[in-house]
C-alpha positions as CSV (number, residue, x, y, z in Angstrom):
1,X,-5.4,127.1,-63.6
2,X,-7.2,130.3,-62.6
3,X,-4.0,131.7,-61.1
4,X,-2.2,131.0,-64.4
5,X,-4.8,133.0,-66.4
6,X,-4.6,135.9,-64.0
7,X,-0.8,135.9,-64.1
8,X,-0.7,135.8,-67.9
9,X,-3.2,138.7,-68.0
10,X,-1.1,140.8,-65.5
11,X,2.1,140.1,-67.5
12,X,0.5,141.0,-70.8
13,X,-1.0,144.2,-69.4
14,X,2.4,145.2,-67.9
15,X,4.2,144.6,-71.2
16,X,1.6,146.7,-73.1
17,X,1.7,149.5,-70.4
18,X,5.5,149.6,-70.7
19,X,5.3,150.2,-74.5
20,X,5.7,146.6,-75.5
21,X,3.5,144.7,-77.8
22,X,1.3,141.7,-77.0
23,X,1.6,140.7,-80.7
24,X,3.6,137.7,-81.7
25,X,5.4,136.7,-84.9
26,X,2.1,135.5,-86.5
27,X,0.8,139.1,-86.4
28,X,3.6,140.4,-88.6
29,X,2.5,140.5,-92.3
30,X,4.8,139.8,-95.2
31,X,4.8,142.9,-97.4
32,X,5.9,143.8,-100.9
33,X,7.4,147.2,-101.8
34,X,4.1,148.4,-103.0
35,X,2.4,147.5,-99.7
36,X,4.9,149.6,-97.7
37,X,4.6,153.1,-99.3
38,X,2.8,154.6,-96.3
39,X,4.8,152.8,-93.6
40,X,7.6,153.8,-91.4
41,X,10.8,151.7,-91.5
42,X,11.8,150.6,-88.0
43,X,15.0,148.5,-88.4
44,X,16.5,145.5,-90.0
45,X,15.7,142.2,-88.3
46,X,17.4,138.8,-88.5
47,X,16.7,135.2,-87.7
48,X,18.8,132.0,-87.8
49,X,18.4,128.3,-87.3
50,X,20.6,125.2,-87.1
51,X,21.7,123.4,-90.3
52,X,20.4,120.2,-88.8
53,X,16.9,121.6,-88.3
54,X,14.4,120.0,-90.8
55,X,12.6,123.3,-91.1
56,X,15.5,125.7,-90.8
57,X,14.0,128.4,-93.1
58,X,10.7,128.4,-91.2
59,X,12.4,128.6,-87.8
60,X,14.7,131.4,-89.0
61,X,11.7,133.4,-90.5
62,X,9.7,133.0,-87.2
63,X,12.7,134.3,-85.2
64,X,12.9,137.4,-87.5
65,X,9.2,137.9,-87.3
66,X,9.3,137.6,-83.5
67,X,12.0,140.3,-83.4
68,X,9.9,142.5,-85.7
69,X,6.9,142.0,-83.4
70,X,8.9,142.9,-80.3
71,X,9.6,146.4,-81.8
72,X,6.1,147.0,-82.9
73,X,6.3,146.1,-86.5
74,X,3.2,145.3,-88.5
75,X,4.9,144.3,-91.7
76,X,8.2,142.8,-92.9
77,X,9.9,142.9,-96.2
78,X,12.3,140.0,-96.8
79,X,15.9,140.7,-98.0
80,X,17.4,137.3,-97.5
81,X,14.3,135.0,-97.2
82,X,15.8,131.5,-97.2
83,X,17.6,128.9,-95.4
84,X,19.4,129.0,-92.0
85,X,19.9,132.8,-92.0
86,X,17.2,135.3,-93.0
87,X,17.2,139.1,-93.0
88,X,14.3,141.6,-93.4
89,X,13.3,145.2,-93.0
90,X,10.6,145.7,-90.3
91,X,7.9,148.4,-90.9
92,X,5.1,149.9,-88.9
93,X,2.1,150.6,-91.1
94,X,-1.1,152.2,-90.1
95,X,-3.8,149.6,-90.0
96,X,-7.3,150.5,-91.3
97,X,-9.9,151.1,-88.6
98,X,-12.3,148.4,-89.5
99,X,-14.8,149.5,-86.8
100,X,-15.1,152.9,-88.6
101,X,-15.4,151.3,-92.0
102,X,-18.4,149.2,-91.0
103,X,-20.4,152.3,-89.9
């Protein structure tokens, strides 16, 4: 078990050092147009799921958010938000420095 923890730490460190992101789909925030005024557009992202999936929309949205996270996006604005195929614009927004705000 200890080896697994060390291996995961090494892989995550390597990914971050190579410009990757250790963030996952859950870290990407849904944003409205008003939330994205000071953000940089990165690219369009997409996700899809099988028609037979009982939660096809959820699976497709998670795949799109995973793609957004992989390119460093912090926010996503849905263009096609439903069903077996979704599409969104991925943005990188400056996040507030909460450590400074608490001083």
